[in-house]
Residue, then its C-alpha position, 0 to 999 in steps of 0.5 A: m628644937v626651935d626657940a619659940s621666941r622667934f615667933a614673937g612678932l607673928p599674928s596671934w602670938e599672944i594667945v599661943s605664948s599664953g597657952l605655952a606658958d600655961l601648959a609649962a605651968g600645968r594650967t588648964s586654960v583656953a589658951s593651953l587647950l587651944v595650943l594643945s589641940v594643935s600640938v602636932r603642927m607645933r612640933q612640926l614647927g619645932i616648938v616643943l611642948l612639955p608633956s601634959t596630963m591635960e585632956d587633949g580634946n576639942a570638946a574640952l576647949y569648947a566646954l571651957v569656952a562655953a563656961e566663959v562666954g555662954e552656950r549662946r556665944a560659945h560656937g562663934r567664940y570657939n571658931a574665932l579662936r581656931r581661926r587665930v591659932a590657924k593664922f599663927l600656924r600659917a605665918a609660923g610655917a612661912n617663917v620656918a620655911g624662909r629661915d630654912a631657905t636662907l640656910h641653903 
């Protein structure tokens, strides 16, 4: 298991950490659904997610985004959120790989 706080300086950490906190508290939010949607990759990075009863689906994320910003702007906002989490995952993957290389 990896201490998730080591990712604090990475791009888009703020939305990821917010999603992790919301998941831990059982709150459904855009951030928690975003993190849940990439839970497999998060686990590969060593970030353990607590079991959740939330719906695991991009459809739920899109619906929540649409409720927040309206259907007209939902597609663009949804894609922007996905890009942000992808940016975090790339940076976190490089962070983990760099640390693993220094351990050998």
